[in-house]
N, CA and C atoms as a LAMMPS dump frame, in Angstrom:
ITEM: TIMESTEP
0
ITEM: NUMBER OF ATOMS
456
ITEM: BOX BOUNDS ff ff ff
-5.0000000000000000e+02 5.0000000000000000e+02
-5.0000000000000000e+02 5.0000000000000000e+02
-5.0000000000000000e+02 5.0000000000000000e+02
ITEM: ATOMS id mol type element x y z
1 1 1 N 7.795 15.013 9.822
2 1 2 C 6.924 14.584 8.748
3 1 3 C 7.119 13.089 8.496
4 2 1 N 6.04 12.411 8.242
5 2 2 C 6.07 10.975 7.963
6 2 3 C 6.706 10.739 6.598
7 3 1 N 7.685 9.858 6.556
8 3 2 C 8.359 9.514 5.301
9 3 3 C 7.617 8.35 4.651
10 4 1 N 7.267 8.525 3.377
11 4 2 C 6.416 7.576 2.665
12 4 3 C 7.175 6.961 1.497
13 5 1 N 6.974 5.659 1.307
14 5 2 C 7.473 4.962 0.122
15 5 3 C 6.311 4.217 -0.512
16 6 1 N 6.392 4.045 -1.818
17 6 2 C 5.378 3.307 -2.56
18 6 3 C 6.082 2.228 -3.369
19 7 1 N 5.654 0.99 -3.166
20 7 2 C 6.181 -0.142 -3.93
21 7 3 C 5.17 -0.464 -5.023
22 8 1 N 5.588 -0.301 -6.262
23 8 2 C 4.686 -0.499 -7.393
24 8 3 C 4.183 0.847 -7.865
25 9 1 N 4.467 1.182 -9.121
26 9 2 C 4.081 2.496 -9.643
27 9 3 C 3.146 2.382 -10.845
28 10 1 N 2.319 1.356 -10.847
29 10 2 C 1.313 1.193 -11.897
30 10 3 C 0.134 2.116 -11.663
31 11 1 N -1.048 1.68 -12.04
32 11 2 C -2.231 2.523 -11.932
33 11 3 C -2.464 2.994 -10.495
34 12 1 N -2.482 2.09 -9.544
35 12 2 C -2.777 2.45 -8.152
36 12 3 C -1.602 3.184 -7.514
37 13 1 N -0.412 2.6 -7.585
38 13 2 C 0.756 3.23 -6.975
39 13 3 C 1.083 4.575 -7.594
40 14 1 N 0.932 4.682 -8.917
41 14 2 C 1.182 5.952 -9.591
42 14 3 C 0.197 7.024 -9.164
43 15 1 N -1.073 6.67 -9.073
44 15 2 C -2.092 7.63 -8.627
45 15 3 C -1.844 8.046 -7.184
46 16 1 N -1.419 7.101 -6.356
47 16 2 C -1.118 7.426 -4.963
48 16 3 C 0.063 8.395 -4.886
49 17 1 N 1.095 8.159 -5.685
50 17 2 C 2.251 9.066 -5.712
51 17 3 C 1.826 10.464 -6.151
52 18 1 N 0.995 10.546 -7.181
53 18 2 C 0.53 11.857 -7.643
54 18 3 C -0.299 12.551 -6.569
55 19 1 N -1.124 11.792 -5.835
56 19 2 C -1.89 12.396 -4.742
57 19 3 C -0.947 12.993 -3.698
58 20 1 N 0.052 12.221 -3.264
59 20 2 C 0.963 12.733 -2.24
60 20 3 C 1.683 13.991 -2.722
61 21 1 N 2.024 14.045 -3.994
62 21 2 C 2.688 15.251 -4.52
63 21 3 C 1.769 16.463 -4.437
64 22 1 N 0.451 16.266 -4.593
65 22 2 C -0.468 17.4 -4.429
66 22 3 C -0.481 17.888 -2.987
67 23 1 N -0.039 17.039 -2.075
68 23 2 C 0.029 17.392 -0.654
69 23 3 C 1.444 17.84 -0.266
70 24 1 N 2.279 18.075 -1.261
71 24 2 C 3.67 18.515 -1.069
72 24 3 C 4.508 17.482 -0.335
73 25 1 N 4.222 16.226 -0.618
74 25 2 C 4.998 15.105 -0.081
75 25 3 C 5.558 14.351 -1.282
76 26 1 N 6.873 14.168 -1.308
77 26 2 C 7.503 13.425 -2.408
78 26 3 C 7.782 12.008 -1.919
79 27 1 N 6.95 11.044 -2.313
80 27 2 C 7.164 9.678 -1.843
81 27 3 C 8.365 9.04 -2.544
82 28 1 N 9.06 8.188 -1.824
83 28 2 C 10.106 7.377 -2.438
84 28 3 C 9.419 6.265 -3.221
85 29 1 N 9.944 5.947 -4.383
86 29 2 C 9.332 4.93 -5.238
87 29 3 C 10.237 3.713 -5.344
88 30 1 N 9.607 2.538 -5.322
89 30 2 C 10.335 1.285 -5.505
90 30 3 C 9.555 0.438 -6.49
91 31 1 N 10.143 0.24 -7.663
92 31 2 C 9.524 -0.562 -8.719
93 31 3 C 10.648 -0.989 -9.661
94 32 1 N 11.39 -2.054 -9.297
95 32 2 C 12.579 -2.438 -10.07
96 32 3 C 12.367 -2.562 -11.579
97 33 1 N 11.259 -3.147 -12.073
98 33 2 C 11.11 -3.234 -13.529
99 33 3 C 11.051 -1.865 -14.22
100 34 1 N 10.731 -0.817 -13.445
101 34 2 C 10.651 0.532 -14.014
102 34 3 C 11.867 1.378 -13.638
103 35 1 N 12.912 0.731 -13.107
104 35 2 C 14.15 1.438 -12.799
105 35 3 C 14.236 2.033 -11.407
106 36 1 N 13.22 1.856 -10.599
107 36 2 C 13.237 2.35 -9.213
108 36 3 C 13.622 1.177 -8.316
109 37 1 N 14.929 0.953 -8.14
110 37 2 C 15.367 -0.258 -7.437
111 37 3 C 16.246 0.013 -6.22
112 38 1 N 16.189 1.22 -5.686
113 38 2 C 17.002 1.583 -4.524
114 38 3 C 16.252 1.231 -3.237
115 39 1 N 16.675 0.161 -2.575
116 39 2 C 15.982 -0.262 -1.349
117 39 3 C 16.234 0.684 -0.182
118 40 1 N 17.22 1.588 -0.287
119 40 2 C 17.424 2.548 0.806
120 40 3 C 16.205 3.456 0.941
121 41 1 N 15.472 3.659 -0.153
122 41 2 C 14.233 4.44 -0.082
123 41 3 C 13.228 3.767 0.839
124 42 1 N 13.236 2.441 0.844
125 42 2 C 12.341 1.69 1.726
126 42 3 C 12.847 1.723 3.16
127 43 1 N 14.152 1.609 3.326
128 43 2 C 14.741 1.598 4.669
129 43 3 C 14.474 2.903 5.398
130 44 1 N 14.427 4.007 4.659
131 44 2 C 14.23 5.321 5.268
132 44 3 C 12.765 5.666 5.514
133 45 1 N 11.851 4.899 4.954
134 45 2 C 10.42 5.219 5.048
135 45 3 C 9.839 4.821 6.4
136 46 1 N 8.84 5.574 6.83
137 46 2 C 8.061 5.226 8.023
138 46 3 C 6.864 4.361 7.633
139 47 1 N 6.244 4.711 6.5
140 47 2 C 5.068 4.004 5.996
141 47 3 C 5.35 3.593 4.555
142 48 1 N 5.096 2.323 4.253
143 48 2 C 5.3 1.803 2.906
144 48 3 C 3.966 1.295 2.367
145 49 1 N 3.529 1.879 1.263
146 49 2 C 2.324 1.427 0.572
147 49 3 C 2.744 0.425 -0.495
148 50 1 N 2.093 -0.736 -0.518
149 50 2 C 2.427 -1.793 -1.469
150 50 3 C 1.278 -1.927 -2.468
151 51 1 N 1.565 -1.551 -3.717
152 51 2 C 0.551 -1.577 -4.779
153 51 3 C 1.099 -2.384 -5.953
154 52 1 N 1.239 -3.663 -5.727
155 52 2 C 1.783 -4.554 -6.757
156 52 3 C 0.665 -5.448 -7.298
157 53 1 N 0.871 -6.027 -8.481
158 53 2 C -0.17 -6.879 -9.066
159 53 3 C -0.46 -8.121 -8.219
160 54 1 N -1.72 -8.49 -8.185
161 54 2 C -2.148 -9.762 -7.587
162 54 3 C -3.109 -10.415 -8.575
163 55 1 N -2.566 -11.005 -9.632
164 55 2 C -3.424 -11.598 -10.668
165 55 3 C -4.343 -12.673 -10.098
166 56 1 N -5.545 -12.707 -10.622
167 56 2 C -6.541 -13.688 -10.203
168 56 3 C -6.271 -15.006 -10.915
169 57 1 N -6.263 -16.089 -10.149
170 57 2 C -6.077 -17.411 -10.747
171 57 3 C -7.288 -17.765 -11.602
172 58 1 N -7.042 -18.252 -12.789
173 58 2 C -8.129 -18.594 -13.713
174 58 3 C -9.033 -19.692 -13.187
175 59 1 N -8.513 -20.528 -12.275
176 59 2 C -9.344 -21.606 -11.727
177 59 3 C -10.262 -21.117 -10.607
178 60 1 N -10.206 -19.804 -10.306
179 60 2 C -11.088 -19.235 -9.295
180 60 3 C -10.648 -19.442 -7.862
181 61 1 N -9.428 -19.907 -7.65
182 61 2 C -8.971 -20.226 -6.293
183 61 3 C -8.439 -19.026 -5.519
184 62 1 N -8.416 -17.86 -6.118
185 62 2 C -7.949 -16.68 -5.4
186 62 3 C -6.931 -15.893 -6.204
187 63 1 N -6.055 -15.203 -5.489
188 63 2 C -5.103 -14.291 -6.111
189 63 3 C -3.675 -14.793 -5.931
190 64 1 N -2.847 -14.527 -6.919
191 64 2 C -1.429 -14.854 -6.853
192 64 3 C -0.754 -13.814 -5.963
193 65 1 N -0.273 -14.233 -4.82
194 65 2 C 0.331 -13.323 -3.844
195 65 3 C 1.847 -13.247 -3.971
196 66 1 N 2.419 -13.83 -5.02
197 66 2 C 3.879 -13.885 -5.127
198 66 3 C 4.509 -12.495 -5.22
199 67 1 N 3.853 -11.548 -5.897
200 67 2 C 4.398 -10.191 -5.977
201 67 3 C 4.342 -9.501 -4.61
202 68 1 N 3.273 -9.76 -3.857
203 68 2 C 3.184 -9.209 -2.499
204 68 3 C 4.301 -9.752 -1.622
205 69 1 N 4.504 -11.051 -1.671
206 69 2 C 5.567 -11.667 -0.868
207 69 3 C 6.933 -11.111 -1.257
208 70 1 N 7.179 -10.985 -2.555
209 70 2 C 8.46 -10.442 -3.014
210 70 3 C 8.642 -9.004 -2.53
211 71 1 N 7.565 -8.228 -2.544
212 71 2 C 7.647 -6.849 -2.075
213 71 3 C 7.98 -6.805 -0.588
214 72 1 N 7.269 -7.58 0.209
215 72 2 C 7.534 -7.578 1.649
216 72 3 C 8.92 -8.128 1.961
217 73 1 N 9.37 -9.111 1.203
218 73 2 C 10.718 -9.649 1.398
219 73 3 C 11.793 -8.614 1.071
220 74 1 N 11.492 -7.659 0.208
221 74 2 C 12.475 -6.654 -0.208
222 74 3 C 12.634 -5.516 0.791
223 75 1 N 11.739 -5.418 1.765
224 75 2 C 11.801 -4.304 2.719
225 75 3 C 12.948 -4.547 3.695
226 76 1 N 13.959 -3.677 3.673
227 76 2 C 15.111 -3.863 4.559
228 76 3 C 14.895 -3.213 5.921
229 77 1 N 15.737 -3.581 6.846
230 77 2 C 15.81 -2.859 8.107
231 77 3 C 14.727 -3.176 9.103
232 78 1 N 14.442 -2.157 9.868
233 78 2 C 13.585 -2.284 11.039
234 78 3 C 12.105 -2.387 10.694
235 79 1 N 11.31 -2.449 11.717
236 79 2 C 9.86 -2.553 11.599
237 79 3 C 9.281 -1.355 10.85
238 80 1 N 8.352 -1.629 9.972
239 80 2 C 7.687 -0.591 9.183
240 80 3 C 6.176 -0.748 9.27
241 81 1 N 5.483 0.343 9.039
242 81 2 C 4.049 0.299 8.812
243 81 3 C 3.875 0.015 7.328
244 82 1 N 3.261 -1.121 7.005
245 82 2 C 3.118 -1.562 5.62
246 82 3 C 1.633 -1.621 5.284
247 83 1 N 1.245 -0.875 4.258
248 83 2 C -0.155 -0.795 3.852
249 83 3 C -0.318 -1.509 2.515
250 84 1 N -1.049 -2.612 2.528
251 84 2 C -1.32 -3.362 1.305
252 84 3 C -2.457 -2.689 0.552
253 85 1 N -2.234 -2.352 -0.706
254 85 2 C -3.27 -1.751 -1.535
255 85 3 C -3.678 -2.684 -2.663
256 86 1 N -2.989 -3.793 -2.795
257 86 2 C -3.282 -4.779 -3.833
258 86 3 C -4.583 -5.508 -3.507
259 87 1 N -5.23 -6.033 -4.527
260 87 2 C -6.461 -6.796 -4.333
261 87 3 C -6.134 -8.128 -3.669
262 88 1 N -6.757 -8.371 -2.522
263 88 2 C -6.519 -9.601 -1.761
264 88 3 C -7.834 -10.096 -1.168
265 89 1 N -7.832 -11.344 -0.762
266 89 2 C -9.014 -11.936 -0.136
267 89 3 C -9.074 -11.591 1.35
268 90 1 N -10.272 -11.6 1.952
269 90 2 C -10.377 -11.414 3.397
270 90 3 C -9.487 -12.427 4.125
271 91 1 N -8.844 -11.968 5.174
272 91 2 C -7.962 -12.829 5.962
273 91 3 C -6.501 -12.724 5.57
274 92 1 N -6.232 -12.14 4.402
275 92 2 C -4.847 -12.049 3.93
276 92 3 C -4.013 -11.126 4.807
277 93 1 N -4.578 -10.021 5.261
278 93 2 C -3.822 -9.09 6.097
279 93 3 C -3.334 -9.79 7.359
280 94 1 N -4.209 -10.526 8.029
281 94 2 C -3.816 -11.263 9.232
282 94 3 C -2.783 -12.332 8.942
283 95 1 N -2.943 -13.004 7.828
284 95 2 C -1.982 -14.046 7.451
285 95 3 C -0.608 -13.432 7.173
286 96 1 N -0.589 -12.301 6.481
287 96 2 C 0.685 -11.638 6.201
288 96 3 C 1.291 -11.059 7.477
289 97 1 N 0.446 -10.616 8.414
290 97 2 C 0.977 -10.141 9.698
291 97 3 C 1.726 -11.268 10.397
292 98 1 N 1.184 -12.481 10.356
293 98 2 C 1.85 -13.634 10.971
294 98 3 C 3.133 -14.002 10.226
295 99 1 N 3.143 -13.846 8.898
296 99 2 C 4.331 -14.173 8.103
297 99 3 C 5.441 -13.13 8.243
298 100 1 N 5.064 -11.888 8.514
299 100 2 C 6.023 -10.777 8.602
300 100 3 C 5.834 -10.047 9.933
301 101 1 N 6.141 -10.709 11.051
302 101 2 C 5.832 -10.146 12.367
303 101 3 C 6.616 -8.886 12.729
304 102 1 N 7.729 -8.62 12.074
305 102 2 C 8.484 -7.403 12.431
306 102 3 C 7.792 -6.147 11.913
307 103 1 N 6.918 -6.299 10.928
308 103 2 C 6.186 -5.158 10.381
309 103 3 C 4.774 -5.109 10.957
310 104 1 N 4.142 -3.957 10.778
311 104 2 C 2.741 -3.785 11.153
312 104 3 C 1.965 -3.659 9.842
313 105 1 N 1.135 -4.664 9.566
314 105 2 C 0.476 -4.785 8.265
315 105 3 C -0.96 -4.259 8.332
316 106 1 N -1.313 -3.424 7.366
317 106 2 C -2.67 -2.907 7.217
318 106 3 C -3.123 -3.128 5.776
319 107 1 N -4.41 -2.929 5.544
320 107 2 C -4.965 -3.065 4.195
321 107 3 C -5.817 -1.847 3.896
322 108 1 N -5.606 -1.249 2.731
323 108 2 C -6.387 -0.097 2.297
324 108 3 C -6.804 -0.317 0.843
325 109 1 N -8.017 -0.853 0.627
326 109 2 C -8.455 -1.119 -0.744
327 109 3 C -8.728 0.17 -1.506
328 110 1 N -8.611 0.064 -2.798
329 110 2 C -8.895 1.19 -3.68
330 110 3 C -10.202 0.944 -4.408
331 111 1 N -10.878 2.017 -4.694
332 111 2 C -12.115 1.972 -5.467
333 111 3 C -11.917 2.931 -6.645
334 112 1 N -11.104 2.499 -7.599
335 112 2 C -10.676 3.353 -8.698
336 112 3 C -11.177 2.834 -10.038
337 113 1 N -11.394 3.765 -10.938
338 113 2 C -11.687 3.457 -12.332
339 113 3 C -10.51 3.969 -13.15
340 114 1 N -10.037 3.18 -14.094
341 114 2 C -8.825 3.543 -14.834
342 114 3 C -8.93 4.903 -15.513
343 115 1 N -10.073 5.227 -16.096
344 115 2 C -10.203 6.491 -16.831
345 115 3 C -10.286 7.711 -15.916
346 116 1 N -10.627 7.505 -14.646
347 116 2 C -10.739 8.622 -13.698
348 116 3 C -9.892 8.364 -12.453
349 117 1 N -8.771 7.678 -12.631
350 117 2 C -7.982 7.205 -11.495
351 117 3 C -7.531 8.342 -10.58
352 118 1 N -7.041 9.452 -11.13
353 118 2 C -6.552 10.53 -10.272
354 118 3 C -7.697 11.209 -9.529
355 119 1 N -8.799 11.451 -10.218
356 119 2 C -9.956 12.052 -9.545
357 119 3 C -10.473 11.122 -8.453
358 120 1 N -10.562 9.826 -8.761
359 120 2 C -11.037 8.858 -7.765
360 120 3 C -10.095 8.79 -6.564
361 121 1 N -8.786 8.837 -6.816
362 121 2 C -7.81 8.765 -5.725
363 121 3 C -7.918 9.989 -4.825
364 122 1 N -8.047 11.158 -5.424
365 122 2 C -8.029 12.389 -4.648
366 122 3 C -9.37 12.734 -4.022
367 123 1 N -10.439 12.105 -4.504
368 123 2 C -11.786 12.387 -3.995
369 123 3 C -12.536 11.086 -3.733
370 124 1 N -12.055 10.277 -2.801
371 124 2 C -12.706 8.979 -2.571
372 124 3 C -14.089 9.157 -1.958
373 125 1 N -14.985 8.235 -2.298
374 125 2 C -16.31 8.291 -1.672
375 125 3 C -16.342 7.477 -0.386
376 126 1 N -15.257 6.75 -0.111
377 126 2 C -15.093 6.037 1.16
378 126 3 C -13.612 5.735 1.335
379 127 1 N -13.214 5.596 2.589
380 127 2 C -11.826 5.268 2.905
381 127 3 C -11.854 4.187 3.973
382 128 1 N -11.265 3.054 3.666
383 128 2 C -11.279 1.9 4.567
384 128 3 C -9.845 1.507 4.879
385 129 1 N -9.559 1.287 6.147
386 129 2 C -8.254 0.76 6.547
387 129 3 C -8.501 -0.443 7.441
388 130 1 N -8.091 -1.608 6.954
389 130 2 C -8.175 -2.83 7.751
390 130 3 C -6.866 -3.023 8.494
391 131 1 N -6.96 -3.507 9.723
392 131 2 C -5.75 -3.659 10.529
393 131 3 C -5.817 -4.938 11.337
394 132 1 N -4.685 -5.29 11.902
395 132 2 C -4.575 -6.442 12.793
396 132 3 C -4.364 -5.904 14.203
397 133 1 N -4.438 -6.743 15.225
398 133 2 C -4.141 -6.237 16.572
399 133 3 C -2.763 -5.568 16.644
400 134 1 N -1.81 -6.087 15.888
401 134 2 C -0.456 -5.526 15.905
402 134 3 C -0.378 -4.161 15.233
403 135 1 N -1.277 -3.891 14.301
404 135 2 C -1.194 -2.644 13.534
405 135 3 C -2.302 -1.646 13.872
406 136 1 N -3.088 -1.938 14.879
407 136 2 C -4.229 -1.083 15.222
408 136 3 C -3.826 0.381 15.427
409 137 1 N -2.73 0.609 16.159
410 137 2 C -2.303 1.992 16.438
411 137 3 C -1.876 2.729 15.168
412 138 1 N -1.457 1.978 14.161
413 138 2 C -1.006 2.594 12.916
414 138 3 C -2.169 3.028 12.028
415 139 1 N -3.354 2.502 12.26
416 139 2 C -4.504 2.802 11.401
417 139 3 C -4.82 4.295 11.4
418 140 1 N -4.752 4.938 12.542
419 140 2 C -5.039 6.371 12.613
420 140 3 C -4.003 7.171 11.827
421 141 1 N -2.739 6.808 11.955
422 141 2 C -1.681 7.47 11.194
423 141 3 C -1.947 7.346 9.696
424 142 1 N -2.246 6.141 9.25
425 142 2 C -2.479 5.899 7.822
426 142 3 C -3.711 6.669 7.343
427 143 1 N -4.786 6.664 8.115
428 143 2 C -5.985 7.418 7.724
429 143 3 C -5.663 8.902 7.569
430 144 1 N -4.772 9.41 8.412
431 144 2 C -4.383 10.812 8.321
432 144 3 C -3.563 11.141 7.083
433 145 1 N -2.929 10.143 6.496
434 145 2 C -2.129 10.353 5.285
435 145 3 C -2.97 10.293 4.015
436 146 1 N -4.061 9.562 4.072
437 146 2 C -4.881 9.303 2.888
438 146 3 C -5.851 10.448 2.62
439 147 1 N -6.328 10.563 1.377
440 147 2 C -7.337 11.58 1.076
441 147 3 C -8.581 11.36 1.931
442 148 1 N -9.141 12.446 2.389
443 148 2 C -10.336 12.343 3.228
444 148 3 C -11.547 11.966 2.386
445 149 1 N -12.386 11.15 2.985
446 149 2 C -13.651 10.764 2.36
447 149 3 C -14.783 11.33 3.208
448 150 1 N -15.953 11.551 2.616
449 150 2 C -17.078 12.053 3.411
450 150 3 C -17.455 11.063 4.503
451 151 1 N -17.891 11.588 5.613
452 151 2 C -18.324 10.749 6.728
453 151 3 C -19.766 11.097 7.028
454 152 1 N -20.618 10.073 6.998
455 152 2 C -22.043 10.31 7.273
456 152 3 C -22.497 9.408 8.378
């Protein structure tokens, strides 16, 4: 069985954790401000979902990626499949792949509404996984872990 960790347990990460529990998978959680600070949970994971804040700069220049960088810097050990779920601009996945070459970086955006977050997570109307040449083989694995969306 694929071992899963989630970095960030806010709206997106929390909903993702609850989804995995409905599938009888107990994800390891990493969110130091909330008391989940054991990096061994990350070291043991095969796939790490990163759902940390990326605040939008008020000047319109993009998103603050410092939480993403801190999350990726905290991942110990060997190469991991890392799925970014935070809001980012196009091109960020490739840029992060170049910055963190030992990992295989993918992007899986969420289409959630706060009041219906669990329903939206468990019943998506679309599922998108962006990948780099380095992470292409991991895309199928990640799609298999995520809730299925209708295909037309």
